[in-house]
C-alpha positions as CSV (number, residue, x, y, z in Angstrom):
1,M,100.2,119.2,125.6
2,D,98.3,118.0,122.8
3,F,96.3,115.1,121.9
4,V,96.7,113.6,118.2
5,V,94.1,112.0,116.4
6,T,93.5,111.7,112.8
7,E,91.4,109.2,110.3
8,R,93.8,109.0,108.4
9,A,95.9,106.6,110.6
10,P,93.7,103.5,112.8
11,A,92.0,104.7,116.0
12,A,94.0,103.7,118.7
13,R,92.6,100.7,120.2
14,G,93.9,101.0,124.0
15,H,94.3,103.6,126.5
16,Y,96.7,105.6,124.4
17,S,96.7,108.5,121.6
18,Q,97.6,108.4,118.0
19,A,100.6,110.6,119.4
20,V,101.5,113.8,121.7
21,V,102.3,116.7,121.0
22,H,104.9,118.5,123.5
23,A,107.2,121.5,123.8
24,G,107.6,121.1,119.8
25,I,108.0,117.8,119.8
26,V,105.3,114.6,118.4
27,Y,105.8,111.7,120.1
28,V,104.1,108.7,117.9
29,A,102.3,105.8,119.2
30,G,103.4,102.4,118.1
31,Q,101.1,101.7,114.5
32,L,101.0,98.2,113.5
33,P,100.0,97.7,110.1
34,I,96.2,98.1,110.1
35,V,94.4,100.6,107.4
36,P,92.8,102.3,108.8
37,S,89.6,102.4,106.1
38,D,89.4,98.9,106.9
39,P,90.8,97.9,110.5
40,Q,89.9,94.4,110.3
41,A,91.6,93.5,107.2
42,K,94.7,91.4,106.9
43,L,97.5,92.6,104.9
44,D,99.0,89.7,103.7
45,G,103.0,89.8,103.8
46,F,106.0,91.4,105.0
47,E,106.3,93.8,102.6
48,R,102.8,95.4,102.6
49,Q,102.2,95.5,106.5
50,A,106.1,97.6,106.4
51,E,104.6,100.1,103.8
52,Q,101.1,100.0,105.8
53,V,103.0,100.8,108.9
54,L,105.2,104.0,107.1
55,D,102.0,105.3,105.5
56,N,99.8,105.4,109.4
57,V,103.4,107.0,110.6
58,Q,103.4,109.9,107.9
59,A,99.9,110.3,108.3
60,I,99.9,111.0,112.2
61,L,102.8,113.2,111.7
62,E,101.6,115.0,108.8
63,A,98.5,115.8,111.3
64,S,100.4,116.7,113.9
65,G,102.3,119.6,112.1
66,S,105.4,117.7,111.4
67,S,106.5,115.0,108.6
68,L,109.0,112.4,107.9
69,A,111.9,114.5,107.2
70,R,111.5,115.9,110.7
71,V,111.7,112.2,112.4
72,L,114.4,112.4,115.1
73,K,114.0,108.7,116.3
74,A,112.2,105.6,115.3
75,T,111.9,102.3,117.2
76,V,110.9,99.1,114.7
77,Y,109.8,95.9,116.0
78,I,110.0,93.1,113.4
79,A,108.9,89.7,114.3
80,D,111.8,88.1,112.3
81,I,115.3,89.3,112.1
82,A,115.2,87.9,108.3
83,H,112.7,91.0,107.6
84,W,115.4,93.7,109.0
85,P,117.5,94.3,105.3
86,R,114.1,94.2,103.0
87,F,112.3,96.7,105.8
88,N,115.8,99.0,106.1
89,E,115.1,99.3,101.3
90,L,111.5,100.2,102.4
91,Y,112.2,102.5,105.4
92,A,115.5,104.0,103.3
93,R,113.5,104.8,100.4
94,R,110.4,106.5,102.1
95,M,113.0,108.7,104.1
96,G,115.3,109.6,101.1
97,T,118.6,111.2,102.2
98,H,116.8,112.0,105.8
99,R,118.3,109.7,108.6
100,P,116.9,109.8,111.8
101,A,118.6,107.7,114.7
102,R,117.0,104.0,114.6
103,T,116.2,101.1,116.7
104,V,115.3,98.1,115.2
105,V,114.1,95.3,117.4
106,P,113.4,91.7,116.4
107,V,110.7,90.2,118.5
108,A,109.4,86.9,119.1
109,A,105.3,87.8,118.3
110,L,103.3,91.6,118.0
111,H,99.9,92.0,118.5
112,Y,97.1,90.2,116.1
113,G,99.8,88.2,114.7
114,Y,101.2,91.2,112.9
115,L,105.0,91.1,111.5
116,V,106.0,94.8,112.2
117,E,105.2,97.8,114.5
118,M,106.8,101.8,114.5
119,D,107.0,104.2,116.8
120,V,108.9,107.8,116.6
121,V,109.4,110.8,117.6
122,A,110.2,113.9,116.0
123,A,109.9,117.9,115.7
124,L,107.5,119.6,115.0
125,E,107.7,121.9,111.2
126,E,109.7,125.2,112.2
127,R,107.3,128.1,112.2
128,A,108.2,131.5,110.1
């Protein structure tokens, strides 16, 4: 079991790792829209927050030896179901033709008042 740490994504703020790699699978912890270079900054608007969450997930996957193209399952938590269509557009643009399994869960609130959080499970890149 390997624990992943990258400065390209927000540092863990609790008792967890950014990701864990085990048996060829990467388990990325829930990512909030925290800017790694300025963790105190609060991004305005759902779209900016969603893009930052996707950036954070991508950075951790790449540090783990994986990529968005290797995601098997994504779980997305949104603070208002009204954001679902816009998130779906942003997610589809980032994922391209890759269509992993996905769950979108509307929630009453997220930590620090953020509007979106996402965790993923992905396969490591295949080695020759």
